N, C-alpha and C positions, 0 to 999 in steps of 0.2 A: 504494500500500500504506500503510494507516494504521489504527491502532486507537484506540479511544476512550481518553482519558486517565483512568487509574485510579491513585490513590496506593496503594502497597504498603508494608508494613512491611519494613525490611531484615532479611535473614537474616544473623546474625553468628556467628562462632565463639565458643566458650565463653571467657569472660574469666578469665584467671589473674592476679589483681591483685598488684601489688607491695605488700608489707606496709607501705610508707611512702609510697604514691602515692595521692592522692585528687584527683578533679576536682570542683570545687564549682560548682553551678549555683543560680540563684535563680529563683523563679517571678515572674510579673508582679505578684502582690500584694505582693511584697517590695520592689518598686521605689519609692523615695521621691524626690520632687522635691527636687533639691539646693538648698540655700540659699547665698547668696553668702557667702564667708568674710569675716571682719572685716578691715578694711584694716590692713596692717602697715606699720610705719615702720622705717627703719634703726635698728638697735640693739635692737629689741624682739624677744623670743623668739616665733618663729612656727612651731617644729617643723621637721621635715625639709622641704627644698625639694622641689617636685614632680619626678618622674622618669618616664622612659618605661619603666622596668624595675621589677620587684617589689622591695619593701623587703628588704634583707639579713636573713637569719634570725638573725644574731648580735645584732640589735637586741633581739629578744625571747627569745634563747637562755637556757637554764637553766644547769645546772652546767658549769663549765669542764672541759676535757679536760686531764688531766695526762699529759705525755710525760716518762717517767722514763728518762733516758739510761742508767742502770745496770740497768734491768730487761731481761730477755731480749727480744731484738728480736721474736721470734715472738709474744710476748704483747702488746706494745705495738702491733705492726703489725695484729694481728687486732682489737684493741680500737679502734684508729683507723678501721679499715675498717668495723666495725659502726656507729660513730658517724656516719661519713659516709654510709653506706647509709641511715640513718634520715632523712637530709635529703630523700630522695626524688627527686633529680635526677642522681645519678651511677650509672653502670653500667660493667660490665667490657666492654672490646672483645673480639671473638671470638678474636683471634689470641693465641698464647702470648707472654707477657711484653709484651703490646701496650698496656698502660696502661688508662686509663679513658676514658669518653665522658660529657661533660656533655650531658644531654638534658633540657632544661627544659620544663616545661608551658607556659611563656609563649611564644606564637607568634612574638614578635619577638626571641627569643634563639635563634640558630641552633645546631644540634648542633656540638660541638667536641671533637676528640680531646685528651685530657690526657696528655701523654707527658713533660713536663718538671717537675722538682721545683718550680721557681719558680712555675709556673702553678698547681700543686696547692696551694702555700702560700697563694697569693692566694685561692683558692676556700675554703680552710679559714678564713681571716680573715673572710670574709663569712658564715660559717655558725655558728661557735661560738667562744668564747674558749679560749685555750690557755695552759697554764702549763708551762714546761719546767723540770725539776729535775734536779740531779746531786748525788749525795752528800747528798740531803735538802735541798739549798739551791736557791733560785730562780735560774734562769739566763736567763730571758727569756720572751717571749710568742709566739715563732715557732719552729716546728720547722725545723731547718736544711734547706735545699732539697736538699743532697746526700743526706741520709738519705731524704727523700721520693722522690727520683729512684730510689733503690734499691728502695723499696717498690713503685713502679710497674712493676717487673719481677719481683716475687716473688708466688708463688702463695698464700702465707699471707695476704697482703693482698688480692690480686685476687679470691680465692675468697669473700670476704665480700659481693661484689656480684652481682646478677643480670646475666647476659650479654645484650647487646643487639646486634642486627644492623642495625637500621634505625630511624630516627626519622622520622615522617611526619605532615604536617598533613592529608593526604587518605587515605581508607581504601584499603587494598590487598587483593588477593585472595590467599587461601592456596591450596595445591595442590589442595584439595578444592572450590575455587571458592566458598568462604564468605568473607565480608568480615571483616576484622580488627575486633575490638571496641575501644571506647575504652579508653585506658589501656595498661598493659603486658600483652602477651600472649605467652606462651612456647609456640610451636607447633613446637619442634624447631629444629635447626641451620639457619640461613639465614632463619628465620621467627620470630625473637624480636624483636618489633616494639613500639615505643611509638607509639601513635596519639594525637595530642593535638588533633585537629580535632573538628568537629561530627559528630554521627551522620548518615550519608548518607541522602539521599532516593532512593527507587526508584519509578519511574513506568512504567506500562505504556502503550505507544503511542509513536510516533516523529514526531508532528506537527511539533514544533519543529525536529528534526533535518532533516526533509524540506523544510521551508521554506527552510532554508539550502542544502541540496543542489540545490534546484530553480533557484536563481539562479546557480549556478556553471557555467562553460562546459566541462563534461566532454566529452572526445572521444567517449565511448560509455558504455553502461550499466556495463561492467566497471570503468571508471575511477571512476564514481559509487559503485559498491559498494566499490571499493578505498579511498575516503576514509573510509567507515564502518569498514572493516577496520583502517585506520590508527588511528582513535580507539579501537577495541577493543584494539588492540595496546598502546597507551599505558596504557589502563586495567589491562591484565594484564601490565604491563612487568616486574614482579618474578618472573614465571614464564618458562619457556622460556629460561633463562639460557644465553647463547651459542648460542641456536638460534632466534632471531627475526630477521626481515629489517630492513633499513633502508628508509626511505621515499624512493623516487626520484620526486620531483615535478617533472615537466617541462611545458613549455608552448611554444606556437608563437610567442609574442611576449612582450615585456616587459609587466608589470602585468596579466597574465592572471589572477593570483590564486594563485600558488604558495605564498607565505607565508601567505595566508589559509587554505589547506587545512592547512598545518602547524599554524597556530594553532587550527583546529577540532580537529585530532587531539590536540593537547596539552591542550585544555580549560583548567582552572584551574591546571594544573601548570606548574612553571617551565620556560621555554624559555631555553636559553643559545645565543646565536647567535655563530658564528665565521665567518671568511672562508676560502674555499678557497685553498689554497696549492699551486702546481704541484709544488714540491719536497716529497717525502713527509716528510722530517725536519721541515720547517717546519710542515706540517699537523699532525703529531703533537705538536709543541711547543705549538701554539696550542690544540689539543684538550685535552691534558693540563692546561695552565695553566687553561683555562676550567672544567674539571670539578673541579679541586682548589679553585679559588676559590669555586665554587658547588656544594657537595656535594649539595644537594637538587635538582639538575637532574633533570628527567624526560625532556626532549627536547633533544638537541644538534642544532642546525640549521646545517648548512654551507651558507651562503647564496650564491646566484648564482654557482655554480661555472661556470667557462668555460675553454676551452682556452688554454694558453699558447703561446708561439712554438714551432713545430715539433711540438707535441703532436697526436696523432691522436685521442686520447680521454682522458677523465678517469679516472685510475687512482690507487689507493693501496693499497700492500701493508699499510700500517698498519691501514687500515679493514678490509681482508679478514681480517686476523689478529684484530683486535679483535672483530668481529662473531661469530666462532666460538669465543670464549673465555669461559667462564662466570664466571671470576674473574681478569680481566686484571691485570697489574702495570703501573701507570701511572708512567712515568718519562720525563723529557725534560730535557736540560741547561738550567739556569736556572729550573727549577720545583721545586726542593727534591729531597728523597730519594724513592726509589721507594715507591709506595703500592699495596697490593693492595685491590681493591674488587669488590663484586659487580656484574656486568654487568646492572644493573637499570634501565637507561634506553634510550631509543630514539634512533637516529641518523636524521636526515633530510638529504637533499641536494636542493637546488633548482637547476635550470639551464634556460636557454633555448638556449644557444649551444654546448653540449658534449655529445658522445656519451660514454656510460659504457663502461668496459672490460667484457669478457665476464665476468671474475671478479666484478666488482661487480654486474652485471646478474643473475647467477645468485643473488645474495644479497638481491635487492631485492623490495619491494612496489611495483609501478609504478602511478603515477597521472598521467594526461596531460590537459592542458587545451588546448582548441582555441578560442581567442577569435576572433571575427570583427569587422570594422569597427574604428572608432577607439575604443579602450578608454576614452579620456577622456570620450566622449559616452555611455558606457553608463549606463543608469538601472536601479536595483535596486528591486524592490517591498518589500524589507526594510530599506532604507537601506544605508549602507556595511556590507558583510558583516563586515569585519575590525574596523573601528573602532567600530561601533555595535551591530550585531546580536549578534555573539559575546560581547562584554563583558556585554551585558544578559541574555543567555540561556545563558551557559556552564553555570550550575548546572542549568538545565532539561535541557540536552543531556546532561550527565553522568547525571542521573536516568533519562533515557530509555535511555541505553546500559546502565546497570545493570539496567534493566527487561528489556532484550533478553537479558542473561545469565540473569536469573531465569526468563524464559520458556523459555530453552534448558534450564535445569536441570529445570524442571517437565516438560519433554518427554522427560526421560530422558538428557539430555546427549549427543545423537547426534553422531557425527563425520561430517564430509563426506569420504567415501572416494574421491570422483571428482576431487578437485583434486590437482595434482602440483606440488610445490615442494621444493627441497632441505631446507628446514626443515619436515619433514612433519608433526610433531605440532602445531606452531603452525598450519599450514594446515588440518589436520583439525578442530581445535577452533574456530578463528575462522570457518572455512567452515561448520561446524555451527551456530554462533550465527547467522550471516547467513541460512542456509537456513531455520531455524525461524522467523525474523522476516521472511521474504519478500523478502530482498535477493538478487538473482540475478546470474549471470555472474561470480562471484568468481574472480579470476585468469585469466579468459578472455583478458585482454590481456597475459598474461605472455610468451607467445612472440612476440606482435606487437611489444611494446616491445623485446624482446631483438633482434629483427630491425631495428627502426627506429633504436634507440639504439646499436647496435654496428656500426661501420664495416665490419668483416669480414663479419658476417652479412648486412648490407644489400647488400654487394657480391656475395655468393654468391646472394642472392635475385634480384638483377638479372641475374646470369649465367644462372641457371636459367630465368628468365622469357624470356630471349632464345632458348634452344634447349630447350624443355620436352620431356620424354619421349624424349630421344635419348641413346643410349649412346655416349659419346665417350671417347677416351683422355685421359690427363692433359695431353699435349702439345696436343691439339686444344682442350681447355678453356683452357689457358694462352694460346694464340694468340687465342682468342675474347676472353678477359679484356683482353688488350692492345688488340685492335681496338675494344673498347667503352670503353676508358679506365678499366678497373677493375683494371689490373695492380697499382697501388700499394696498393689495398685488399685484394686477394685473395692476392697472392703475397708471401711474407715478404721483408723488405727485403734480407736477405743473399743471396737467390736471384734477384733481379730483373735482374742484369746480363749473364746469358748464356743461351743457348738451353737447355742442359742444366739450368742452375740453375732456370729458370722451370718446366721440366717437373717437376723434383724437388720444388720448393716447392709447386706446385699439387697434386701427388699427396699430399703430407703433409697439406695443409690439407683436401682432400676426404676423405681417410681419417679424419681427426680428427672430421669432422662427419657421418659415416655414420649414417643413420637419423634425422637431425634434420629438423625441419620449418622452413620459411621462408615468410614472407608477402611477396608482391610485387604491385605495382600496375603494369599496363600502361596504354596509352591507353584501353582499352575494358573491362578486367575486373580483378578482384582474384583472385589465385591463391594457393593454399596448396600448397607444393611439399615433397616429401620426397626428400632426397638418398639415393641407393642406390648400393651398390658391388657389383660382380660380377666373378668371375674364371672365365672359360670361353671356349669357342670362339664367336666372333661372325662371322656370315656366312661360315662354312666355313673361316675362317682359323685361324692358330695360337692357342693359349691366351693370353689377355691379360687385363689388368685394366682395366675401364672403369667410368665413373660416369654416372649420369643423375639428373635432377631430375624425378621423376614428379609429375604433377598429381593431387593427391588431392581438391581442391575448387576450383571456379571460379565466380565470381559476376560478373555484369555490374556495371560502375560505375553507381551511381544517378545519375540526371539531377538537376541543380539544380532546386529547386522553382520558381524564377522564370525558368528558361531559356527562351529564345525558340525556337520551332519553325519551321523554314523551310516555307513552303507547298509 
């Protein structure tokens, strides 16, 4: 599937400019070849030394601002707010009494919350001269930080500034799937955005994207499509708040390309990598610290998660809670006070050696890699995918992904109503984009990975494959599980030590998974099984409750392409 490459003009939302914000550009005809500056010697006047940051506005500021201590606070607070607003880089944070946000147009100045009077005093010193008077007499050039801290919690001061929810160097999508315009755009609560990057390119066709996909060892077509779904999810990350999955990238061996897939999904956006911690409080502390330190994070990558001693699967109550919260409060001991923020980034977990808990699997977008042979000997037609191809082509891939969204919009924005996932709106939209652009089998691997990566479900699949289509009592299934060595997987730990306990635990587990499907592999075939429960008379006996794994699909295992055939 491929389309000819066609450059499109981006569709952007109407720009509502800030009255004091302007982005300056120059044409090629305005570029002048620089001349070497005259050599300077110690003691000679040479102007300001070079800096990585813009020249402070106070250097060319006009009239000084007079802070009259005797004047009504409401008047001086409002006047100071209007003067600071005119500087063009200060906005109000969305929470009540939440202070200001420094949101510079310079890409190397990161957004910064201003909640302390001393920090605001420093900003004022860089923007315009101040004269403090009391009783008509000069008292200094700096407004007391205690008074400024009071202003940062007052509406008379804060309401002089436009409210901002997000500062970004990459364009984001609004709820109507239009791209944000350059500059400050007020599209309502949650979408008051300052975009300070370059206007985005939009390209029809997925040639570059497919060149990358073709060299990655995806287990099947659904995993390949899942990688594109992951990239679209990052592109639409500020939508589906608290209702989008995390990326579960698994592989059969080390260096199969898990982090490469996550880098592809992230594109040119910031990835913040942290290590998996078996203790949930430790994982939460590392997660919160990383996000607070890098507030422009788009993807949090929990790298190389593996089982700790005695663990059956990778689990995290913190992640389960976080993924479903549109505006979580981030707090952990040692990382400062609690901070509320929009859940506008994507979480990824990569693992070779660990199974994920059922609760995490229910919330994931699965992508599995099956590498064969010695990965060190693998040769790629595009060079090193992670270190060479993606850095060179990240902008091109992003343009193609935006082109996919534009094509979907042109087709009437159809939803995919055939996919099933707990995050249903996300699945319907992303599935619709993939469907219009010719990517198939979206989430077809969802139930397969839930079986393969969940020890309990994998145990039930093996149990059903041993006695398919047979109605058995909970006791019979419990005895079979023990005989097959599946007792510790299938029977809850507290019920494993007695005859009655094993029966009770097996009944509870089987009832909890009634009507669910499982994927199992035998020596000769692949089975899709559905667990069923019935309470009735069996074989003329008394009424009882029994369970069976009905075969709903069976396929022979494919032979290896180079397998030898006996004569």
